[in-house]
Structure formats: C-alpha cells, structure tokens
N, C-alpha and C positions, 0 to 999 in steps of 0.2 A: 468521719473519727465519730466512734460513740461518746457523748456525754461520761465524762466519768464518773461523774456523779447520779448520774440516770439509773432510775430505784425500779423499772419493769423489770428487768432481767432476774434479782434475783443474786444471789452469792457467786462470782464470776466463777465460771463453768471450768474444770482443770484440764481439761482437754483444748482449749482455747488458748491458756496461758502454762504450759507448759513447765513454765519452771515455777508453777506454783504447787506444783503435784510433788505425791508422796515420793523420797527417792531421786528429785531431781540430781543429776549430777552424779547419780552414784555410778558405781559398774561392780554389780553383785558379781561371787564367783560363778551361783549357778542358781537358779530355779529356787531351792532352798535357800538361798539367802535375802529372797525376795519377801517380801511381807507387806499386807494388805490388811491398812486401819479400816478401809470403809467399808461400807454394808456393798459387799459382793456375793452373788449367788451365781458359780457356773452350772451350767443346766446343761439340756441335751437336745436341744431343739433341732430338728430339722430345717432346711431352707427354707420350707415351703413352710413352715408351722412360723419362720421368721419373718415372713411378709403377710403373716395375714392383717396386719392393719392396711395390709394397700387394695384401697377399695375398688380399684381400676377393673377386677375383674370381676365383678357384679354391678359394674356401674349404669348399665341398662336392662338391670332386672327389678320386677316390679315390687310393691310392696307387701303384696303374696307371695311373690317368687319365695323375697329373705325373708319371709316368714313359714317356709316350707323349711328352706335351707337348718333354719335357727332349729324348727321342730327334727328335722331328721338328718341333718346333714352331718357328718364324719366335723370331727374339730375346729378345722380350721374353717369351716365354711359356715360354721356355729360362731365363729368370733365373727367373723365378716359380716353374718347377718345383723348380729348384737350390736356391732359397732355400725354397722349402714343402714338401718332404721332410724338413729338420731336423726340422719339426714331428711328423714320425710316428712310432710306435714303431719301437723299431732293428729291423731284418730283413736277414736275407742280401741277397736284393733290393735291398733300398734302397741296399746299398753297394754289391752292383755297379753298378748306375746311377751313383751319385754317381762313385766311381771312375774304369767303367770308360768313361762315359759323358761324364758333368759335367764331372770333370776334364782329359779329349781336347780340349772344347768348343775351338774358333776364339776365342771372345770371353771374352775375361779376366773380365768379369765373371761369366759363367756359371760360372767354373772357380771363382772369388772366394766367389762365392755356391754352390758346391758344397761347396768349403772351409768356410765356415762352418756349412753341414748337417751335418759330420763331424766338428765340434768339439762340436756340438749332441746329436748321435748317441752319440759317444764310445766305447770300446773302442781293443785293438788293432789292428785292421783299420784303421780312422779315422785313427787316431796314424801307424801307415807310411803312411798316404796323406798326411798331413798333410807327415809327414816329407819326401814328395817334389816335394811343393809347393815346399818353402823353394828349389826349384833351378829355379821358371817364371820363365819371361824378366818377366812382370811384376811388377812391386815390391810393387803393392796386393795380387796374389796369395799373394805370400810372406808379406806382414802380415798378411795373414787365417792364414795358415800358422800364424802364431808364437803369436796368437791360440787355436787351436785347440788348438796342444798346451802352452796356457798350461790350457785347458778341460782336456781330456783328464786331465794328469798332466803340472803342472808340473816335479816335482820327478825323476818317472821320463828326463825328457826336457832336463833341466838343462844336460847339455854340448852341447845342439842350438841352445836359445836363445844359450848365452854364445858359442859360433859366430856365433849372427845378430848377433852387436854389429859383425861388421867388414863386413857389407851395406851397400851401395855407396847404399842408399835410405833417409831418415833414418824413415819411417814402420815400416820392417823392428827398427831400430836402438834407435830409442825402446820400442816394443812389447814388445821382448828387454828391454830396463832393467828397465820395468816389472814382467814377469813375475820377472825376477830379483830385485827388490825385493821380491818377494813372500815368495821362497824363503828370501834372505838378509837381510833387513834391513838393520842398519847396516854388515852389513860387506858392505855394495855401496859405500863411499864412495867407494874408488879408482876405481869403474868410471865414479860420478855426475862423478868431479872430472872425468875425462877424458870424459865425454858434455857438459859441460859449455862444451865449448869446439868442440864438434862445427862441423862447416862450416852445419848449419840451424838457424836460429831455434828451429823446432818441435823439434829435440831438446834445445837447451839450456834452453828454455822448460820441459820438462820434468822434465828434471835438476835444475831451481832447485826445482822444484816438489817431487820425491821427494827433497831434499838435506834437506827440512825434518822428516824423519824421522831425520838421523843426527844425534845429539848428540857433536859432535865439533868444536872447535878451528878443523881443516882445511875444517871445511862450512860454518861461521860464518863464516870468514874468507873463503872464497869467494862465499859469498853478501853477502856485503857489498859485493865489489868488484862480483859484476854488478852489485847494486842501482848503482851509482855510476857504472858504467860509459855513458856516453852514446853512444859508439858503438853501445849492444845494442839495439834496438827497445824502444817503452817498455811491452809485454806482457811481455817477458822481465824485464827489471827490475823492474818490479811485483811479477810471480812471486817473484823473489829476496824484492824486502820482504819479502812475507808470508811467506814461508818460514822469516825470521831470524825473527819475533817468532810465528813456531809452538811450539808447547812436543812436540816430538820423538818421545816416549811415548804422548803423546794422538792426533798423527799415525798412528803404525803401527797403534795399535788400530782408526782410526778406516779406515785404509786399506780400501780394500776393490779398488782398480786401477781401470781405464781400458780394458781388455782385455777384461771375462768380462762376462757378466750382456749390457745393451743395449752390448756391447763394438763396434758396429759405429758408434756413434754419439759418437764422440767428438768430444769439444769442437771446433769450428769445421769440423765433416767432417761430408759428408753421407752415410748410410746404403750410396749406391749405389755411390760409387766414391773414398770416404775423404779427396777433397781438399777441402781450406778451402773451405769456404763464406761466403766476405764478404760 
C-alpha cells in the first residue's frame, strides 16, 4: 500500500479516489444538470490521433526516417516523430530537426512533443530552444517548455522559471511553482501562499500540495483555511487536509516533483494534451 504521505505523485487523482470527485453521490436528472468545474476540453480527435503517443509503430524506424516523418508526414506521423526523436542519442541533426521543423510546426501537439524531446536530449541548444518556446501561443507548449527547462538545468534557468509564474495559463504557473519548489524548498512559502489563491483550482490544488513541505505557521494556517473553505472544490480541500497531516521534512525528502521523469502524465491529465481527463 502506498504511503499516504508520499510526496511523489502530487494531488490525489480523482479517478483513483472517486469519492473525491465533484458530483459523487449525486443523481442528476440529465446531462444539463451536470456541472464540470475543472478545466475540461472536449475535442473531436480520431482514434488514430489519440494513439499518437504510442511509439510502437515507429520503434524500428531510424532517426533519418523519423526526421522525414517530422518533415512531410501527416499530423499523427509528425507527432510520433517529434516524440520519438527524444529517445535517440543526442546529435546535431536531431536538434536541427526538432528546432527548425518541430518547433515551427502548425500543430501545437507537434511543437509540444518537440519541446519534450529537447528536454530529454538536454544541452545548451535544447535549453535555448525551450526558452523560445516559453513565448509560444499555445499554453501547453509553454507548460512543456517549463518542464524542459526544469529537466535540462532548473538552477541555471531559475529566473525564467520565476518569470513563468506570471503566465496567463494555470499549467505554466503550476509547473513553474513545482520547479521552483525543487530549487528553493521552504523558501517558496510566499509564492505558494500566493498560488493558493490562484484563479485556477488546479494551481490551488498544487499549491496546497507543495505547502506540505513548508514547516511554517503561515503555511499551516493557510492549509487549515483551505481545508475548511466550503467554496473550494472538494479535491482542493482534501489535498490541503492531507498536507496539514504530512511531515514537512519527509515531504521534501520524498518529493521528486510532477514535471520530470514521466512528467507528461500529471495527475488527471493525458500525455497528448495535458488537459484533465476526467
């Protein structure tokens, strides 16, 4: 059984604990009675597009073939190629393809996967490209750019991560806060207190989660306030309640963050588009 105080997974996924999900126990009369308060985007993706992150079909393709797919394939082939190139050994040709072709693609998911691959490959050129992606028009590309910078060298890019806290999208702000917590630990108290009042419940949920690692009276007071605030979604309140009970030192020692390793699979979000999958 997983330690209830384990810090590696972030806020509890409502799919794992249905009783934490909005609307649990209610019996709406029809679809019009169902209210979705979290950030949910309904799309019209085909089954093939939804399988774009399955790299099985390109497992035996060479880097040259993948670059060809990235250059002239259909949207699914380009997405797969952008993601698969991050599994190759770093080489100048890979960086050229990901930066000049992948990051220039009209499809936001291709750009996002190109940034993810650059983060996997690492190095100064990848970092420079990820910095540029912080200005992408698509928020999920920008959020992935924060992930890449965190992975490449979060300390070197600390000032850029701090600037990302001002982004207008919750995923970018959340990822930046997670990365800064890894760098600063308890010194993130003030920014986490501010994030705990963010307009986005996802950002507030993560702020409550990260406050578990801060041994300070102000953190305890804010968590208690959140946990008892009936205007907050239940998942935010329950996250705060768990954080109150956590040992701050143990939390910091166990915390590996939500934006590296399999960072593309944050709680409640799909690898394809980082939107909550409820």
